Each structure stands twice: as structure tokens, then as C-alpha cells.
N, C-alpha and C positions, 0 to 999 in steps of 0.2 A: 505493498500499501504506499501511498505517497499523498503529499497534500500540496495545493497548487495556490500561488498567490499572485494577484494580477491587477494590484490597486496600486495607488500613488504613492503608499506607503514604503513599496519594496526597494526602492533606491535607497530611502533613509536607512533602511534596515540594514542592506549591504555596505553602505559606507559607512556604517559605526565599524565594521570589521576593517576597512583601509584606515580610518581615523585613531583606531587603537593600535595599531601596526605602526603608524607614524609616530604615534607617541612615545611606541617604546624605543623605536630607533633614533629618535630626534637627538636625544641626548649622547648619543654616541658620536656624532657627526664632529668633525673640525678637530684642530689640534689640541683642544681643551675637552675632547669628549669622553664621557664617563664610560665605566663598564656596566657590563647586566652580567647578572648571575644567572646559570643556567641549572636549575635542579631537576636532577634526572633519576628518574625512579629506580632504574637496575645499574645505575653507576655513580662515579663521584660527581659533584656539581662541578660546574666551569665558570670562569669568571673572564669572558670575552669582551673584546668592542668590534668584532668584525660582524658586519651586516649578514654574511653567508653563512655564519654559526649560529646565529640567533634566530633567522627566519624559519629554519625546519623545526624549530622546537613550540612554534607558536600556534596553538589551538584554542579555538571559542566553543564552549558550550551552546551557544544561541546559533543553530545553524544556517539563518540569513546572514548573521554578521561573519558567519566563517567563510560563506561564500566571496564575500569580498577581500579577506585574509588570504585565502587559497589564489584568488586570480592575481593580485598584489603581489604576493609571495614567489609566485611560480614565474611571474614576469621578472621581477627581480633577482631570480636564480638563474634565469636563462643569460641574463647581461652577464652575470658571473663567470658562467662557464663559456661565454665567448669572450670575454676580457679578463675575465680572472679578478674582478673588482667592480666597483659602482652599484652595489646592491642598495646603499642607505641612499645614494643621490637618487638613484630609479625611483624609490618609494618616497621621498620629498617630495620631487618634481610632481610624481604623480598624485600625491594628496594634495597639492596645491592646486593643480589644473581641476581634479574633481572639486575640491571646496569652491573654488570659483565657479565650476561649471555648473553646481548644483544650485548658486544662486542665481545665474542665468536662467535655468530652469523654472525657478520659484517665481520669477518674473515673468515667465510666459514665453520664452524662447524655446523653438524645436530642438531637442537634443542632437537629432542625426544632422541637421546643419551644422550644430556646435562642433561636432566632430569632424567635418567635413574642413571646417576652419582649421581645425586643430592640425588634421592632416596636411593641409596648404602650408602651414608655417614650420613644418618639420625640416624640409630641404634647406629653407632660407636660415634658419637658425645653425644647422648644420654646416653650412658653407661660411657662416660667419666666425664660427669656433676654428675650422681648419684656417682661415684666412689668418687668424689670430696665432697660429701655433709655428713651431721652429723645429727642426731636426734635433733628435736625440742622438748627438754624435760625442759629445765631451762628456768625459768622466763626470766633471761635477754635475752634470745633467741629470747623468745616470744615478749617483748618489742622491741628489735631491728628491729623484721621484721615487727611490726606494725607500729615503728616509718618509716623505709625507705618506706613502702607502702604510708604513708599517708606525710610524709615528714613533720612532725610535731612530737616534742618531748612529748608536752603534750596529744594531742590525743593517741600518741602510749602506753602511760603509762595509759590512760583511758581504753583504749581496751584491753591491757593485763591483766590488774585488773579485768575486767569483764570477761575474759576466766578464769583467777584463780578461781575468785568466782562458776562459775557454773562447772566447771571441762570439762574435755574432752569430755564428752558424752553431756555435757550442749548446749543450743541455745543462741547466742548472736546476736540480730537484732538492726536495727539503724532505729530512727525516729526523723523527723523536731520537732521544737517547735519553740513558739514566745517568748520565755525566751532569757534572754541578756546571760546567761552562760550555758555551756553545763555540762552535769551531766549522772551518771550511775543509773540505777534503776535495783535493783536485787531482783527478785520474788523468795522468799523462799518458792518453793513449785511449785506444778503444775499450768500453769497459759495458759489460753485462752482468747478470745477476744469477748466472749459472756456472757451476763448475766442474771439476773432476767428476768422472762415475765410478772410480774405485779409488779407494784411499791407499792402495799399494803404491800406486804411482808416485807418490809424495818422495819429494828428495830433497826437503829442507824440513826435518822434523818441528824444528823450534817455530818455524812462522806457520807451519803446516801447508806449505805451498809445493806445486808443480813448477819448475822453471826451465824453459827451451830457449836456446839460442838459434836463429834463423831457421825458425821450423818450417816444413810444408805444413799446409791446410788443406785437409779433404773434409768438406761439407756435403753431409748425406742426409735429406731430410725425409728420413725413414730408419724403420728399425733394420739393423744389419745381424743376420742370423747366420750367416755361413762363411766358414773361413776362405772358401775358393773363391769368394767376391773380392778379397782383399789380397789374395797369394800374389799376383802380381805387382800391387804396389808396394807389397811388403819386399818382395825379392830388388826393388826399384830401391828402396829405403837402405838396404843393409850395402848397396853398391854405391849408392852415394855418400851414405855414411853421415847424414844429417838427419834429426827426428823428424816425426811427424805427430802433427796433433791433428785427429777425429773428431769432427763435431758434428754429432748425429743425434737425432730423435732419442734413440734407445740401442743397446746393444746386447745379444744373447751371452747372458753369464757366462758360459762354458769358452765363448771367443773372447770375453774380457779375461779369463782366467788363462788362456792360453798367452794373450799378449803379454799378461804382467809376467808369468813365467819367462819368457823370451827377454824381456825387460831385465829381470832379475837376472837370467844368464850372459847378458851381454851382448846379444846376437842383435838387438838393434833396439831404438829409443822410440817406443810409440806411446801415446798418451791420448785416452779418450774423455772428450767431455760431452756435457749436454748443451744440446743446440737451444738456443734462447728462446723462449715462450713456449706456446702450445696452439694448435692448429693454425687458424689462420696467420696469427701473431707469429708463430716462427718462422712460417713460409717467408713471410715479408723481411723479416729479421734475417733470415740466411742468405736471401738477397742483397741485403744490405753488405753482410760480410761478403758476400761474393764480390759486390763492387769495390770495397776498400782491400779483400787481400788479393784478386785477381782471380781467384778458384770458380770453379763451375761448382753448381748447386746439382746435386745429384737425386732424382727422386722419382717417383713412379711413370710420370709424365716426361722426362727429359729427352729419353729414346736413345739413352747409351746404357750400355753392358757394363756396369762397373768391375766386372771381373776381366773386360780385356781393356780396361784403360791403366794407364800408367800415371807418372808426376807428372804429365803435360796437363791434366785436369785439376790439379792441385794450385791452390794461391802459396803465399809467401809472406811471413812478416820476419822484423828482426829479432824479435823479443816475446815471448809467451809466458804469462803467469797464470797458473791456476790455482784458487783456492777452493774450499769445499763448495762455497756457493757464489762465486765470482769468477770471471775469465777478463786478463787484462790482456790487449794486443797492442803491442808496439811497432812502429817503422813499416811504412805501406807501400814498398818500391814498385808494387804490382798493380798499384788503387786505379781503377778506370775513373777519371774525374767527371767523365759525360754521363755515365751510369749513375755515379755518387748524385751528381747536379739533379738529374731526371727523376730518380726515386726521392730524392730530397723535396723537390716540388711536388710530387705525387703526394707523399706523407702528408704535407703542408695541406693539401687540398684535403683530404679527407680528416685532418683536424680540424679545420674550417666547418666541416659538413657535420662534426658530430657534437653532440651535446651529453653523451656518456661520459662520467668521469673515470669510468674503468677504460674504455676505450683511449681517452685524452692520454692517459698515463702510458698504456701501451703504445699508443703511437709517439709520444715524447721519447721513450725509451728506444725507438726505431731512429728518430733523428739523433737520438746521442751516440750511435752506431755509426751512422754516415757522417756525424761531425767527426768522429775518431778521438773527441775528448769530451770530457764532463764534469762537473761540479757538482759536490753533494753540502748542502748546508745542514748541519748536524745542530740540531736544537737541543741545547740542554737547560738545566735548571734545578735549584736546590730542592724544589718541591715539583709535583706534578702539575700543580697549577701554574706555577711559571712556566716550564718546559712545553706545555700546550700552549700558553701565550704567546712566547717566544715562536713557537712554530707557525703559528696562525699569523703574527706579523711577519714570519718570512714570506711564508706564501702568498700574502699580499704584497709585498715587494718585490717578489718575483715576476707574478704575475702583471704588476705594474710596469716592469723595465721591457717584458715583453711586447706590451701594448704601446708604450713610448717608440720602442724601435720601430714598429710597425708604422706609427701615424705621427710620430712627433710629439712633443708635449706643448701644451697651453699653459696660460695663466691661469692659475691655481686659485683657493679661496674663492670660488664661485664666481671670478671674475670675467672666465670666458663665458658663462650664460651669458652675463649682462651685455657682453659684446654682440648678442642676438638681438638685444631689445631695438638699438636704431634701425637694422637691417628690418626686422619685423614691424616697425614704424611706418614702413615705406610700403610694406603689403597691405597694413590695414587700411591705409587709405585710401586703397582702389578696389576694396572687397565692399561685397553686399551684407546688408545688416547683419543676418544671424551668422553667417559666417566670420564677421568682424569680431562679434563677441568671443566665439571661439580662439582667433587669435589674441584677444584680449586676455584670455583665461592663459593662455602661454606665456604671455608677456609678464603675468603676475608671476608665474610660476619660475620664471626665469630668475626672479629676484628673491628666491625663497633659500636657496643655498647659501647664499652669501649672509643674508640675513641670520637664518639658524647658527652659521658658523660663528657671527657676531656675539648673539645672545647666548651662545654655550659659552664665550669667552668671557659674559657681563657685560657687554656693551650693549646700547642702544642699536636694533639692525638696522631698523628703518631708516636712521640718520646715517648709517656707514653705507649702506646701499645709496641713499640719495647723493652723498659727496662721491662715491664711486660714477654714479651715473654722470656726474657733472663734468669728468674728466676721462672719457672714453676714448680720447684721441691716442694717448698712450697706452696699449692692449695691457703692458706689464706694470703699469702704475696700479697697485691695490694695497689692500688691507693686510696685515700681516696681524691674524690673531693672538698669537702666542706673546708677542711684544706689544700689542694695541698700539701699533704706528704703520702712517700709510709708508710705503717704500717700494722699490723697484721688485718684482716679485721674481724676476730671473735672476737678482742679484743675491736674494734672500732664498732661493732655492724653493720656492713655493710654485710647484708645477705639476699638472695633471696630464697623463696619456690623453690627447685629443682622442683618440679612439674609443676609450672609456668614457669620457664625456658625450659623444656624440651616441653612443649606442645606449646610453642609460638613459639620455633626452628622447630619443626615438621611439623606445620601448615605454617609457613612460607616458608621451602622448598616444602612444596607441592602447594603452592599456586603461587610461583613463577617457580615452572615447568610447572604449567596449562599455565600461561599468555605467558611464552617463546615461547609457543607452539602454539601460536595464528597465523592464517596465514589469516582468512577470518573474515567477521561480517556481520550479518542480523540485521538492524538497521529500526525500526519502523517509518513510514512515520510522524507522529505526534513528535517523538523525533527528528528527523531531524530538523523539524521545529523550 
């Protein structure tokens, strides 16, 4: 059973949820943003200030109000999946548009025409934001972006150093730790999270590692069951007197025992490691390894009989280190640069098309293989609270730098949104009446981020906004809420990725327009209860 509501009150009921959502997140916004405690039933409470960590935990008992929460929450989290940040900005912008739109609707304006006006405002504002941006090429810009995103100077420097170490094509990842101190681990060489298949291969018992100098690399994307498949390659390895690293999905245990026994007797030096990943992820990663090492991938569809192949199908690296759960390859003299570039382009396209957190993680691992180097930010802390908070701040900073590298940086502190107001004023002059009202809702929302940042710092938000709007000729002159002064935002390091600003605004306008056109609801009986 379900109940249906189709009256004038449903919009008010739904927007109760959006207003509550905004009320929870508003105090977290800006350099003086507070923290939020997440009390979880089956886990320890968390203290966070990241919108993407708070949003999934918000549930309302009122089913009508929860409709508003669910719509706005999902829209904001989609921004995070796309850019890695911008959840709170999305909620603030959308809430401001919804509040202004409700007043317009109460005055008799058509919500559908209001929504159309909002939609027409989006490209104009985005163009103004992008016009105010500059490329993110210098180290101080990257450090500023990371510091703003994490709201922590030390973390900002950690993240910036990691990106400088791996370059623009490298991959930076974040993990937690039980250690008290945070640190950056730089992998000098290609690295992935799968290691040796047999502990007997270890030649450094202190470090529990396998070390190979100038090994051949055999890539087999299937299980190897038969010694006959490898006999010819083994003869070549014995003749060449160089080690061989077999990276494969799986190998028969009797064959592993045979290889270990011949290693022990000194007949040859052959080591077997697990391929990076499973299923389609492993297939993609094996081809990434192929492009870096110069070897062919042997699988069911390649058309080659492994038993008749020699070292000509193998790749080569200068050095290989295998641990129980990690493999590091260094020195790629046979690298196929054209193939690397093509695979990187293809992987980035897949990354842009997915919203799955799991897929994003796996695609980034592929990019790390293609880059040939990576960095891991290890978040430590004296307590679990401190460790989780550092990890969340690091994740925000990493995402912000990726977005900045793609699109450049615009003035922060909400100033970039204010740059869209004059451009919108020109559009408003020529718009029809009801669409003009929708554009005015957008203009009001563009002032909300700066106002809230100032109010969270203890200042009169409307006065700050008014002063900034009097000085829009200089896009980087703005308000530093941390110090309470007006200054050059570029010099102060108050910068936001232009991509994040645009996506947050576009998404906010879209979801606000959808919510304002709500005039009915069908709610399941179990939700009503």
C-alpha cells in the first residue's frame, strides 16, 4: 500500500528536508567551519567536517521531508564522485535557489518557467567562473588548493609534495595507519598490490622480499596448469642466464613446487607473482603492464600457443621487487609509449563515465601502473578519531588537486560565484518575466557561499558580499575569512578548482529546479509508518 499527496503543501513538506540538510552542513563551510559528530550504531562515532562523510548518515523520520533530503543528498554526492569535493557548496547553492524559488511560487509565478530561467543561467555563470580561472601549474598553487580543501597547512604540504614527486601523470592515493604520524610513501617505479605466489621464492628473509635484476617478464592472463607450456621458455632462461618473472592469474601447485625445486638447485631463477586484480580489472592491468614492459599478454583469445613461444614474447625491466602483497617494477627500456598514452586516455575516459567508488579505485590503480610511479599518503594519528579526520582531509586535498590540474583554479572564498552575477544581470535584462525571476533566484544563490563563509567567521555576511560586488573588476581581490581582511586571494592561496565550482553550481541549479516543480508524492506505506 502507498499513500498519495497532491496538494499545495507537498513542496513545503519536501523542502523541510532540504532546509534541514543545509542547516546541518552550513556550519562546516569555510576556513572557520566547525565539526560534526556522526554517531553510528555499530561503529565508533566520527568527528568530521567533510560533507561527503556527513551526507550518507542523514536520515529523517518524516517520509515527505526525507524525499528532499534524498534528492539533494544524492545530487551533492554525485558532485563528489565527479570532482572529489563540492558537496557542501552544492547543498548551499541549491538550498538558496529553492528558498528564493519558493517565495516566487508563493507570489504566483509558474515553477516550470522559473526552472527554465535557472537552466538558461547555468552556462552564463559557468563561463564567468572559467574566465576568472588561471592554470594550476605552479607548486604554490597546488599547495594552496590542497590546503584550502583540507583546511590544514601540514596536510596541504604533504599532498603537494606527493603530486610533485609523481608528476601530473602519476597517481596519489590515501590510506590509513595505526602509526601516530602521517607520512608520504613514494613508489619509485611501477607498483601494484599483488605479490609473490610462493613464500619459497623469498631471497631476503629480513625484508621478506624477492629481488630480481634485469628479469624477463612473462604475462599470462589465465591459469597455468601444464609444465609443457613453459618448458621452451625455461630452456631459454637457462641459456640466457637471466631471471624470469611470471605474472599470472594462477598457477598449479605442482608446477609451483617444480619451479621452487629448480630455483633451490640453482638450475634457473624463476619467480611467480599474482596478476594485478581480478576479472576485467586484471585484463586491463595486464595490458597496462604489457605497454610498460614490452611483453605480450597471453590469454585464451590471443591466438598464441605458449608452449611454442620463447623469450621474444616477454617484456623486460631493470629491477623487480616482490613482497607478499606488493610488486614493484623499475626501469622500462622496452616501454611502448604510444600504447601507454592510448591506454591512459582510454582509462581516463572510463574514469569520467563511472560513479562507482569501487570502479574509480580500480581505474586509478590502472593509471598508477601506466604512470610507472605513484605516491601513497599514509594518515596517522594518536587516536582513531584523529587518524580518520586526517585521512578525510587528505582525500579532499587529493581530489581538489586533480580537479585543479584538469580545469585550473578560480578565486576562492565564494568570489568566483560572485563573478557570475554581472554576467547574469545582462541575461536578466532581456529575459521574459517568469524566466527572469528564475535567474534572480540564481543570482541570490551565487551570493550565498561568500555570505555563509563570512558568517561562520563571525562577520556580517551581507556587508562582505556588498563590498566584494563593488570591486568585481579584480577577480582575485576578495575576503580572507581566516584573517578577517580583504586581500589578493591568489597571493593568500585562497583558490578553488574551477571544475569543482562549475559542477557544484550546475548540479545545484538542476536539483533545485527539479524540487521546485514537485507538486505531488507517492509514498510507500512502510515509509509512512
